[in-house]
N, C-alpha and C positions, 0 to 999 in steps of 0.2 A: 504494500500500500504506500503510495507516495503522498507527500504532504501537499496541501492545497495552499493557495495564496491566503485564504481566510484563516486557516489554522496557523500558518506561519506568522501572519500579522498579529493574531491573538497572542502567540508566544512572545513576540517582540514587544508587546506593550510594556514589558518590564524594563525595557531599555530607556534609561533616563539621562544618559551622558555620564554616569558614574560607574557603569559596569562594562566589562569587556564581553565581546561576543566572539565565539568560535563556531564556525560552520564547517561541517564535514560533508562532502558531496559523494555521490554514488561511486565515483571512480577514484576514490582515495585522495582527491585533492582537498585542500582546506583553505579557509580564509579567516583571519583574525582581525577584528575591528576593535581598536582600543577606544574606551569611553563612547560606546555606540549609542546612537539615538535613532528611534524609528521616525521616518519621515511620514507625516500624515498622508492618507490616501489621496491620490491625485487622479485626474481624468484618464490618464494612461493605464491605470489599473496595476502598475508594477509595484512590487514590494521593494522599498528602498530604505537603507539605513545610512547613517553618516557618522563620521568622527569629528565633524566640524570643518574639515578641510577637503574631504573626499566624499563622494556619494557612491554607494555600492548597490547595484541592482541584483537581487537574489532570485534565481530561478527556483521556485518552490518545488517543482517536480523533481529536481536533481538533488535536493537536500536529503542526506541520510540521517543526520542528527545535528543538534545544536547544543552548545554549552553557554550559559550566561553566568558570569561570575565577576 
């Protein structure tokens, strides 16, 4: 079962700029976003997080698991 944009956005609600995010993807690649914040939903429907200087677009269907800490 793959993650949906809605479930990922729900999990990312905990991101407030004070916690780090680690995303592991299906093919063993990973991404770490320090002091991550969820960008509110926009018309494009993409799931986006930011560290304040970069924006990361997350393909929900490729996410294997996430760690918020």
